[in-house]
Predicted model as a PDB file, atoms N, CA, C, CB and O in Angstrom, pLDDT in the B-factor column:
MODEL        1                                                                  
ATOM      1  N   MET A   1       5.969-117.403 -93.035  1.00 40.00           N  
ATOM      2  CA  MET A   1       5.715-118.680 -93.593  1.00 40.00           C  
ATOM      3  C   MET A   1       6.605-119.131 -94.712  1.00 40.00           C  
ATOM      4  CB  MET A   1       4.404-118.707 -94.034  1.00 40.00           C  
ATOM      5  O   MET A   1       6.913-118.410 -95.661  1.00 40.00           O  
ATOM      6  N   ASP A   2       6.945-120.204 -94.565  1.00 54.00           N  
ATOM      7  CA  ASP A   2       8.236-121.030 -95.427  1.00 54.00           C  
ATOM      8  C   ASP A   2       7.512-121.806 -96.670  1.00 54.00           C  
ATOM      9  CB  ASP A   2       9.152-122.379 -94.312  1.00 54.00           C  
ATOM     10  O   ASP A   2       7.119-122.972 -96.628  1.00 54.00           O  
ATOM     11  N   ALA A   3       7.408-120.823 -97.902  1.00 53.00           N  
ATOM     12  CA  ALA A   3       7.020-121.486 -99.110  1.00 53.00           C  
ATOM     13  C   ALA A   3       7.379-122.668 -99.214  1.00 53.00           C  
ATOM     14  CB  ALA A   3       7.398-120.948-100.146  1.00 53.00           C  
ATOM     15  O   ALA A   3       6.560-123.551 -99.472  1.00 53.00           O  
ATOM     16  N   GLN A   4       8.481-122.878 -99.059  1.00 55.00           N  
ATOM     17  CA  GLN A   4       9.331-124.278 -99.707  1.00 55.00           C  
ATOM     18  C   GLN A   4       8.613-125.565 -99.062  1.00 55.00           C  
ATOM     19  CB  GLN A   4      11.214-124.329 -99.201  1.00 55.00           C  
ATOM     20  O   GLN A   4       8.431-126.616 -99.676  1.00 55.00           O  
ATOM     21  N   LYS A   5       8.209-125.306 -97.644  1.00 63.00           N  
ATOM     22  CA  LYS A   5       7.720-126.274 -96.894  1.00 63.00           C  
ATOM     23  C   LYS A   5       6.137-126.682 -97.270  1.00 63.00           C  
ATOM     24  CB  LYS A   5       7.907-125.805 -95.488  1.00 63.00           C  
ATOM     25  O   LYS A   5       5.628-127.733 -96.882  1.00 63.00           O  
ATOM     26  N   ASN A   6       5.511-125.783 -98.005  1.00 73.00           N  
ATOM     27  CA  ASN A   6       4.212-125.915 -98.467  1.00 73.00           C  
ATOM     28  C   ASN A   6       3.909-126.215 -99.817  1.00 73.00           C  
ATOM     29  CB  ASN A   6       3.615-124.889 -98.203  1.00 73.00           C  
ATOM     30  O   ASN A   6       2.765-126.098-100.258  1.00 73.00           O  
ATOM     31  N   GLN A   7       4.957-126.628-100.558  1.00 74.00           N  
ATOM     32  CA  GLN A   7       5.076-126.869-101.894  1.00 74.00           C  
ATOM     33  C   GLN A   7       4.782-128.248-102.163  1.00 74.00           C  
ATOM     34  CB  GLN A   7       6.337-126.508-102.371  1.00 74.00           C  
ATOM     35  O   GLN A   7       5.151-129.040-101.296  1.00 74.00           O  
ATOM     36  N   THR A   8       4.149-128.748-103.262  1.00 86.00           N  
ATOM     37  CA  THR A   8       4.061-129.913-103.585  1.00 86.00           C  
ATOM     38  C   THR A   8       5.180-130.379-104.674  1.00 86.00           C  
ATOM     39  CB  THR A   8       2.755-130.057-103.962  1.00 86.00           C  
ATOM     40  O   THR A   8       5.301-129.785-105.746  1.00 86.00           O  
ATOM     41  N   HIS A   9       6.083-131.623-104.264  1.00 87.00           N  
ATOM     42  CA  HIS A   9       7.123-132.043-104.863  1.00 87.00           C  
ATOM     43  C   HIS A   9       6.999-133.454-105.793  1.00 87.00           C  
ATOM     44  CB  HIS A   9       8.046-132.127-103.814  1.00 87.00           C  
ATOM     45  O   HIS A   9       6.087-134.245-105.556  1.00 87.00           O  
ATOM     46  N   LEU A  10       7.761-133.653-106.627  1.00 87.00           N  
ATOM     47  CA  LEU A  10       7.734-134.625-107.761  1.00 87.00           C  
ATOM     48  C   LEU A  10       9.028-135.396-107.561  1.00 87.00           C  
ATOM     49  CB  LEU A  10       7.642-133.909-109.257  1.00 87.00           C  
ATOM     50  O   LEU A  10      10.103-134.805-107.460  1.00 87.00           O  
ATOM     51  N   THR A  11       8.922-136.691-107.506  1.00 93.00           N  
ATOM     52  CA  THR A  11      10.318-137.406-107.482  1.00 93.00           C  
ATOM     53  C   THR A  11      10.574-138.115-109.049  1.00 93.00           C  
ATOM     54  CB  THR A  11      10.308-138.708-106.152  1.00 93.00           C  
ATOM     55  O   THR A  11       9.857-138.884-109.689  1.00 93.00           O  
ATOM     56  N   LEU A  12      11.606-137.648-109.296  1.00 90.00           N  
ATOM     57  CA  LEU A  12      12.184-138.086-110.951  1.00 90.00           C  
ATOM     58  C   LEU A  12      12.277-139.497-110.795  1.00 90.00           C  
ATOM     59  CB  LEU A  12      13.862-137.429-111.525  1.00 90.00           C  
ATOM     60  O   LEU A  12      11.965-140.081-109.757  1.00 90.00           O  
ATOM     61  N   ASN A  13      12.754-140.104-111.939  1.00 95.00           N  
ATOM     62  CA  ASN A  13      13.083-141.719-112.269  1.00 95.00           C  
ATOM     63  C   ASN A  13      14.300-141.882-111.449  1.00 95.00           C  
ATOM     64  CB  ASN A  13      13.414-142.158-114.015  1.00 95.00           C  
ATOM     65  O   ASN A  13      14.524-142.959-110.897  1.00 95.00           O  
ATOM     66  N   ASN A  14      15.223-140.717-111.321  1.00 95.00           N  
ATOM     67  CA  ASN A  14      16.504-140.951-110.819  1.00 95.00           C  
ATOM     68  C   ASN A  14      16.499-140.811-109.297  1.00 95.00           C  
ATOM     69  CB  ASN A  14      17.482-140.021-111.460  1.00 95.00           C  
ATOM     70  O   ASN A  14      17.533-140.985-108.652  1.00 95.00           O  
ATOM     71  N   GLY A  15      15.393-140.513-108.753  1.00 94.00           N  
ATOM     72  CA  GLY A  15      15.264-140.349-107.311  1.00 94.00           C  
ATOM     73  C   GLY A  15      15.349-138.939-106.865  1.00 94.00           C  
ATOM     74  O   GLY A  15      14.971-138.696-105.719  1.00 94.00           O  
ATOM     75  N   ILE A  16      15.839-137.873-107.687  1.00 88.00           N  
ATOM     76  CA  ILE A  16      15.814-136.625-107.296  1.00 88.00           C  
ATOM     77  C   ILE A  16      14.459-135.953-107.192  1.00 88.00           C  
ATOM     78  CB  ILE A  16      16.611-135.972-108.106  1.00 88.00           C  
ATOM     79  O   ILE A  16      13.577-136.121-108.034  1.00 88.00           O  
ATOM     80  N   VAL A  17      14.330-135.153-106.075  1.00 87.00           N  
ATOM     81  CA  VAL A  17      12.857-134.518-105.703  1.00 87.00           C  
ATOM     82  C   VAL A  17      12.985-133.058-105.957  1.00 87.00           C  
ATOM     83  CB  VAL A  17      12.361-134.756-104.055  1.00 87.00           C  
ATOM     84  O   VAL A  17      13.795-132.308-105.413  1.00 87.00           O  
ATOM     85  N   ILE A  18      11.870-132.665-107.068  1.00 81.00           N  
ATOM     86  CA  ILE A  18      11.906-131.260-107.453  1.00 81.00           C  
ATOM     87  C   ILE A  18      10.692-130.708-107.032  1.00 81.00           C  
ATOM     88  CB  ILE A  18      12.114-131.024-108.904  1.00 81.00           C  
ATOM     89  O   ILE A  18       9.757-131.411-106.649  1.00 81.00           O  
ATOM     90  N   PRO A  19      10.652-129.403-107.086  1.00 81.00           N  
ATOM     91  CA  PRO A  19       9.267-128.783-106.846  1.00 81.00           C  
ATOM     92  C   PRO A  19       8.317-128.922-107.989  1.00 81.00           C  
ATOM     93  CB  PRO A  19       9.388-127.301-106.546  1.00 81.00           C  
ATOM     94  O   PRO A  19       8.715-128.851-109.152  1.00 81.00           O  
ATOM     95  N   GLN A  20       6.977-129.134-107.653  1.00 83.00           N  
ATOM     96  CA  GLN A  20       6.079-129.511-108.879  1.00 83.00           C  
ATOM     97  C   GLN A  20       5.793-128.129-109.725  1.00 83.00           C  
ATOM     98  CB  GLN A  20       4.550-130.234-108.331  1.00 83.00           C  
ATOM     99  O   GLN A  20       5.377-128.167-110.883  1.00 83.00           O  
ATOM    100  N   PHE A  21       6.041-127.003-109.077  1.00 83.00           N  
ATOM    101  CA  PHE A  21       5.699-125.616-109.642  1.00 83.00           C  
ATOM    102  C   PHE A  21       7.039-125.134-109.863  1.00 83.00           C  
ATOM    103  CB  PHE A  21       4.800-124.603-108.665  1.00 83.00           C  
ATOM    104  O   PHE A  21       7.928-125.252-109.019  1.00 83.00           O  
ATOM    105  N   GLY A  22       7.215-124.509-111.160  1.00 85.00           N  
ATOM    106  CA  GLY A  22       8.325-123.796-111.593  1.00 85.00           C  
ATOM    107  C   GLY A  22       8.194-122.828-112.478  1.00 85.00           C  
ATOM    108  O   GLY A  22       7.054-122.487-112.792  1.00 85.00           O  
ATOM    109  N   LEU A  23       9.365-122.167-113.080  1.00 88.00           N  
ATOM    110  CA  LEU A  23       9.309-121.270-114.115  1.00 88.00           C  
ATOM    111  C   LEU A  23       9.918-121.794-115.146  1.00 88.00           C  
ATOM    112  CB  LEU A  23       9.802-120.077-113.844  1.00 88.00           C  
ATOM    113  O   LEU A  23      11.013-122.357-115.137  1.00 88.00           O  
ATOM    114  N   GLY A  24       9.041-121.571-116.264  1.00 87.00           N  
ATOM    115  CA  GLY A  24       9.562-122.255-117.552  1.00 87.00           C  
ATOM    116  C   GLY A  24       9.872-120.861-118.603  1.00 87.00           C  
ATOM    117  O   GLY A  24       9.054-119.978-118.865  1.00 87.00           O  
ATOM    118  N   VAL A  25      11.079-120.946-119.027  1.00 88.00           N  
ATOM    119  CA  VAL A  25      11.726-120.060-119.622  1.00 88.00           C  
ATOM    120  C   VAL A  25      11.787-120.049-121.198  1.00 88.00           C  
ATOM    121  CB  VAL A  25      12.871-120.135-119.079  1.00 88.00           C  
ATOM    122  O   VAL A  25      12.326-119.175-121.877  1.00 88.00           O  
ATOM    123  N   TYR A  26      11.112-121.223-121.680  1.00 84.00           N  
ATOM    124  CA  TYR A  26      11.055-121.251-123.206  1.00 84.00           C  
ATOM    125  C   TYR A  26      10.748-120.046-124.176  1.00 84.00           C  
ATOM    126  CB  TYR A  26      10.101-122.159-123.504  1.00 84.00           C  
ATOM    127  O   TYR A  26      11.412-119.699-125.152  1.00 84.00           O  
ATOM    128  N   SER A  27       9.579-119.486-123.678  1.00 83.00           N  
ATOM    129  CA  SER A  27       9.144-118.462-124.450  1.00 83.00           C  
ATOM    130  C   SER A  27       9.605-116.949-124.025  1.00 83.00           C  
ATOM    131  CB  SER A  27       7.713-118.598-124.460  1.00 83.00           C  
ATOM    132  O   SER A  27       9.187-115.875-124.459  1.00 83.00           O  
ATOM    133  N   ILE A  28      10.516-117.192-123.122  1.00 83.00           N  
ATOM    134  CA  ILE A  28      10.953-115.564-122.684  1.00 83.00           C  
ATOM    135  C   ILE A  28      12.144-115.209-123.663  1.00 83.00           C  
ATOM    136  CB  ILE A  28      11.576-115.384-120.866  1.00 83.00           C  
ATOM    137  O   ILE A  28      12.882-116.099-124.085  1.00 83.00           O  
ATOM    138  N   PRO A  29      12.302-113.928-123.997  1.00 83.00           N  
ATOM    139  CA  PRO A  29      13.253-113.702-124.916  1.00 83.00           C  
ATOM    140  C   PRO A  29      14.440-113.742-124.131  1.00 83.00           C  
ATOM    141  CB  PRO A  29      13.070-112.483-125.683  1.00 83.00           C  
ATOM    142  O   PRO A  29      14.485-113.426-122.943  1.00 83.00           O  
ATOM    143  N   ALA A  30      15.729-114.272-125.052  1.00 85.00           N  
ATOM    144  CA  ALA A  30      17.141-114.289-124.232  1.00 85.00           C  
ATOM    145  C   ALA A  30      17.485-112.985-123.854  1.00 85.00           C  
ATOM    146  CB  ALA A  30      18.384-114.856-125.049  1.00 85.00           C  
ATOM    147  O   ALA A  30      17.014-112.022-124.460  1.00 85.00           O  
ATOM    148  N   GLY A  31      18.268-112.853-122.901  1.00 91.00           N  
ATOM    149  CA  GLY A  31      18.875-111.511-122.503  1.00 91.00           C  
ATOM    150  C   GLY A  31      18.515-111.127-121.334  1.00 91.00           C  
ATOM    151  O   GLY A  31      18.249-112.008-120.516  1.00 91.00           O  
ATOM    152  N   GLU A  32      18.435-110.037-121.031  1.00 94.00           N  
ATOM    153  CA  GLU A  32      18.278-109.011-119.631  1.00 94.00           C  
ATOM    154  C   GLU A  32      16.867-109.518-119.226  1.00 94.00           C  
ATOM    155  CB  GLU A  32      18.296-107.039-119.945  1.00 94.00           C  
ATOM    156  O   GLU A  32      16.676-109.727-118.028  1.00 94.00           O  
ATOM    157  N   VAL A  33      15.870-109.733-120.101  1.00 89.00           N  
ATOM    158  CA  VAL A  33      14.504-110.120-119.717  1.00 89.00           C  
ATOM    159  C   VAL A  33      14.482-111.539-118.804  1.00 89.00           C  
ATOM    160  CB  VAL A  33      13.629-110.293-121.116  1.00 89.00           C  
ATOM    161  O   VAL A  33      14.044-111.656-117.660  1.00 89.00           O  
ATOM    162  N   THR A  34      14.997-112.428-119.527  1.00 90.00           N  
ATOM    163  CA  THR A  34      15.315-113.917-118.781  1.00 90.00           C  
ATOM    164  C   THR A  34      16.014-113.921-117.589  1.00 90.00           C  
ATOM    165  CB  THR A  34      16.150-114.845-119.609  1.00 90.00           C  
ATOM    166  O   THR A  34      15.642-114.540-116.592  1.00 90.00           O  
ATOM    167  N   TYR A  35      17.107-113.189-117.664  1.00 93.00           N  
ATOM    168  CA  TYR A  35      17.985-112.900-116.397  1.00 93.00           C  
ATOM    169  C   TYR A  35      17.180-112.343-115.215  1.00 93.00           C  
ATOM    170  CB  TYR A  35      19.132-111.838-116.736  1.00 93.00           C  
ATOM    171  O   TYR A  35      17.171-112.840-114.089  1.00 93.00           O  
ATOM    172  N   ASN A  36      16.471-111.195-115.626  1.00 94.00           N  
ATOM    173  CA  ASN A  36      15.846-110.560-114.411  1.00 94.00           C  
ATOM    174  C   ASN A  36      14.566-111.536-114.001  1.00 94.00           C  
ATOM    175  CB  ASN A  36      15.341-108.914-114.772  1.00 94.00           C  
ATOM    176  O   ASN A  36      14.231-111.548-112.817  1.00 94.00           O  
ATOM    177  N   SER A  37      13.950-112.235-114.818  1.00 91.00           N  
ATOM    178  CA  SER A  37      12.935-112.933-114.617  1.00 91.00           C  
ATOM    179  C   SER A  37      13.268-114.446-113.542  1.00 91.00           C  
ATOM    180  CB  SER A  37      12.440-113.185-116.115  1.00 91.00           C  
ATOM    181  O   SER A  37      12.656-114.888-112.570  1.00 91.00           O  
ATOM    182  N   VAL A  38      14.446-114.897-114.224  1.00 92.00           N  
ATOM    183  CA  VAL A  38      14.958-116.107-113.175  1.00 92.00           C  
ATOM    184  C   VAL A  38      15.404-115.323-111.848  1.00 92.00           C  
ATOM    185  CB  VAL A  38      16.422-117.094-113.844  1.00 92.00           C  
ATOM    186  O   VAL A  38      14.874-115.625-110.779  1.00 92.00           O  
ATOM    187  N   LEU A  39      16.158-114.546-111.900  1.00 95.00           N  
ATOM    188  CA  LEU A  39      16.525-113.802-110.634  1.00 95.00           C  
ATOM    189  C   LEU A  39      15.309-113.529-109.752  1.00 95.00           C  
ATOM    190  CB  LEU A  39      17.211-112.442-110.976  1.00 95.00           C  
ATOM    191  O   LEU A  39      15.405-113.706-108.537  1.00 95.00           O  
ATOM    192  N   THR A  40      14.297-113.153-110.240  1.00 93.00           N  
ATOM    193  CA  THR A  40      13.215-112.736-109.322  1.00 93.00           C  
ATOM    194  C   THR A  40      12.360-113.818-108.984  1.00 93.00           C  
ATOM    195  CB  THR A  40      12.402-111.670-109.874  1.00 93.00           C  
ATOM    196  O   THR A  40      11.458-113.735-108.151  1.00 93.00           O  
ATOM    197  N   ALA A  41      12.668-114.896-109.676  1.00 90.00           N  
ATOM    198  CA  ALA A  41      11.760-116.161-109.119  1.00 90.00           C  
ATOM    199  C   ALA A  41      12.569-116.764-108.187  1.00 90.00           C  
ATOM    200  CB  ALA A  41      11.298-117.309-110.220  1.00 90.00           C  
ATOM    201  O   ALA A  41      12.074-117.176-107.138  1.00 90.00           O  
ATOM    202  N   LEU A  42      14.028-116.903-108.475  1.00 91.00           N  
ATOM    203  CA  LEU A  42      14.837-117.443-107.133  1.00 91.00           C  
ATOM    204  C   LEU A  42      14.830-116.639-105.869  1.00 91.00           C  
ATOM    205  CB  LEU A  42      16.327-117.584-107.431  1.00 91.00           C  
ATOM    206  O   LEU A  42      15.000-117.099-104.740  1.00 91.00           O  
ATOM    207  N   LYS A  43      14.613-115.379-106.186  1.00 92.00           N  
ATOM    208  CA  LYS A  43      14.439-114.585-104.701  1.00 92.00           C  
ATOM    209  C   LYS A  43      13.191-114.878-104.202  1.00 92.00           C  
ATOM    210  CB  LYS A  43      14.530-112.945-104.734  1.00 92.00           C  
ATOM    211  O   LYS A  43      12.999-114.759-102.992  1.00 92.00           O  
ATOM    212  N   ALA A  44      12.108-115.326-105.104  1.00 86.00           N  
ATOM    213  CA  ALA A  44      10.599-115.544-104.606  1.00 86.00           C  
ATOM    214  C   ALA A  44      10.712-116.806-103.885  1.00 86.00           C  
ATOM    215  CB  ALA A  44       9.407-115.653-105.837  1.00 86.00           C  
ATOM    216  O   ALA A  44       9.708-117.061-103.220  1.00 86.00           O  
ATOM    217  N   GLY A  45      11.715-117.727-103.823  1.00 81.00           N  
ATOM    218  CA  GLY A  45      11.757-118.844-103.588  1.00 81.00           C  
ATOM    219  C   GLY A  45      11.683-120.266-104.283  1.00 81.00           C  
ATOM    220  O   GLY A  45      11.697-121.392-103.786  1.00 81.00           O  
ATOM    221  N   TYR A  46      11.585-119.763-105.841  1.00 84.00           N  
ATOM    222  CA  TYR A  46      11.330-120.923-106.916  1.00 84.00           C  
ATOM    223  C   TYR A  46      12.567-121.532-106.863  1.00 84.00           C  
ATOM    224  CB  TYR A  46      10.934-120.484-108.483  1.00 84.00           C  
ATOM    225  O   TYR A  46      13.589-120.867-106.692  1.00 84.00           O  
ATOM    226  N   ARG A  47      12.579-122.944-107.016  1.00 80.00           N  
ATOM    227  CA  ARG A  47      13.698-123.860-107.158  1.00 80.00           C  
ATOM    228  C   ARG A  47      13.702-124.666-108.207  1.00 80.00           C  
ATOM    229  CB  ARG A  47      13.839-124.628-106.147  1.00 80.00           C  
ATOM    230  O   ARG A  47      14.562-125.538-108.327  1.00 80.00           O  
ATOM    231  N   HIS A  48      12.709-124.467-109.124  1.00 83.00           N  
ATOM    232  CA  HIS A  48      12.524-125.323-110.495  1.00 83.00           C  
ATOM    233  C   HIS A  48      12.333-124.283-111.299  1.00 83.00           C  
ATOM    234  CB  HIS A  48      11.290-126.437-110.631  1.00 83.00           C  
ATOM    235  O   HIS A  48      11.355-123.535-111.306  1.00 83.00           O  
ATOM    236  N   ILE A  49      13.570-124.227-112.187  1.00 88.00           N  
ATOM    237  CA  ILE A  49      13.651-123.495-113.460  1.00 88.00           C  
ATOM    238  C   ILE A  49      13.559-124.342-114.600  1.00 88.00           C  
ATOM    239  CB  ILE A  49      14.863-122.743-113.567  1.00 88.00           C  
ATOM    240  O   ILE A  49      14.601-124.921-114.908  1.00 88.00           O  
ATOM    241  N   ASN A  50      12.428-124.569-115.379  1.00 86.00           N  
ATOM    242  CA  ASN A  50      12.717-125.130-116.687  1.00 86.00           C  
ATOM    243  C   ASN A  50      13.254-124.675-117.732  1.00 86.00           C  
ATOM    244  CB  ASN A  50      11.904-125.462-117.116  1.00 86.00           C  
ATOM    245  O   ASN A  50      12.750-123.683-118.259  1.00 86.00           O  
ATOM    246  N   THR A  51      14.151-125.151-118.167  1.00 84.00           N  
ATOM    247  CA  THR A  51      14.855-124.454-119.290  1.00 84.00           C  
ATOM    248  C   THR A  51      15.211-125.582-120.745  1.00 84.00           C  
ATOM    249  CB  THR A  51      16.391-123.812-118.533  1.00 84.00           C  
ATOM    250  O   THR A  51      15.963-125.367-121.695  1.00 84.00           O  
ATOM    251  N   ALA A  52      14.364-126.782-120.456  1.00 81.00           N  
ATOM    252  CA  ALA A  52      14.234-127.676-121.464  1.00 81.00           C  
ATOM    253  C   ALA A  52      13.982-126.928-122.975  1.00 81.00           C  
ATOM    254  CB  ALA A  52      13.070-128.623-121.031  1.00 81.00           C  
ATOM    255  O   ALA A  52      13.167-126.008-123.056  1.00 81.00           O  
ATOM    256  N   HIS A  53      14.662-127.345-124.034  1.00 76.00           N  
ATOM    257  CA  HIS A  53      14.311-126.990-125.474  1.00 76.00           C  
ATOM    258  C   HIS A  53      13.413-127.571-125.871  1.00 76.00           C  
ATOM    259  CB  HIS A  53      15.166-127.147-126.381  1.00 76.00           C  
ATOM    260  O   HIS A  53      13.412-128.797-125.770  1.00 76.00           O  
ATOM    261  N   ALA A  54      12.374-126.913-126.440  1.00 68.00           N  
ATOM    262  CA  ALA A  54      11.052-127.602-127.230  1.00 68.00           C  
ATOM    263  C   ALA A  54      11.203-127.357-128.825  1.00 68.00           C  
ATOM    264  CB  ALA A  54       9.466-126.828-126.688  1.00 68.00           C  
ATOM    265  O   ALA A  54      11.448-126.275-129.359  1.00 68.00           O  
ATOM    266  N   LEU A  55      11.030-128.425-129.374  1.00 64.00           N  
ATOM    267  CA  LEU A  55      11.179-128.486-130.738  1.00 64.00           C  
ATOM    268  C   LEU A  55       9.923-128.349-131.304  1.00 64.00           C  
ATOM    269  CB  LEU A  55      11.813-129.642-131.173  1.00 64.00           C  
ATOM    270  O   LEU A  55       8.957-128.846-130.725  1.00 64.00           O  
ATOM    271  N   SER A  56       9.750-127.581-132.643  1.00 58.00           N  
ATOM    272  CA  SER A  56       8.563-127.234-133.213  1.00 58.00           C  
ATOM    273  C   SER A  56       8.243-128.688-133.900  1.00 58.00           C  
ATOM    274  CB  SER A  56       8.683-125.882-134.237  1.00 58.00           C  
ATOM    275  O   SER A  56       9.099-129.490-134.273  1.00 58.00           O  
ATOM    276  N   SER A  57       6.850-128.849-133.984  1.00 60.00           N  
ATOM    277  CA  SER A  57       6.423-130.063-134.973  1.00 60.00           C  
ATOM    278  C   SER A  57       6.516-129.798-136.369  1.00 60.00           C  
ATOM    279  CB  SER A  57       4.989-130.495-134.779  1.00 60.00           C  
ATOM    280  O   SER A  57       6.475-130.679-137.227  1.00 60.00           O  
ATOM    281  N   ARG A  58       6.657-128.429-136.621  1.00 56.00           N  
ATOM    282  CA  ARG A  58       6.897-128.250-138.055  1.00 56.00           C  
ATOM    283  C   ARG A  58       7.996-128.378-138.514  1.00 56.00           C  
ATOM    284  CB  ARG A  58       6.594-127.227-138.488  1.00 56.00           C  
ATOM    285  O   ARG A  58       8.916-127.997-137.790  1.00 56.00           O  
ATOM    286  N   SER A  59       8.293-128.868-139.675  1.00 53.00           N  
ATOM    287  CA  SER A  59       9.679-128.926-140.360  1.00 53.00           C  
ATOM    288  C   SER A  59       9.937-127.550-141.443  1.00 53.00           C  
ATOM    289  CB  SER A  59       9.742-130.474-141.283  1.00 53.00           C  
ATOM    290  O   SER A  59       9.101-127.092-142.222  1.00 53.00           O  
ATOM    291  N   GLY A  60      11.176-127.123-141.254  1.00 52.00           N  
ATOM    292  CA  GLY A  60      11.032-126.010-142.064  1.00 52.00           C  
ATOM    293  C   GLY A  60      12.418-126.174-143.058  1.00 52.00           C  
ATOM    294  O   GLY A  60      12.649-125.345-143.938  1.00 52.00           O  
TER     295      GLY A  60                                                      
ENDMDL                                                                          
END                                                                             
């Protein structure tokens, strides 16, 4: 079974289509843990890796 064919996709405002399901790496520690997590996800067929930076609502 080809998982990519069975995924739900979203179309961005610029017309690019991305898988709706993805791996978010914001809360994963930097370094080897993140590297291995992303590599494993790519090998499993993930094509949406969310690397967006989230800002805290608290000011410090």
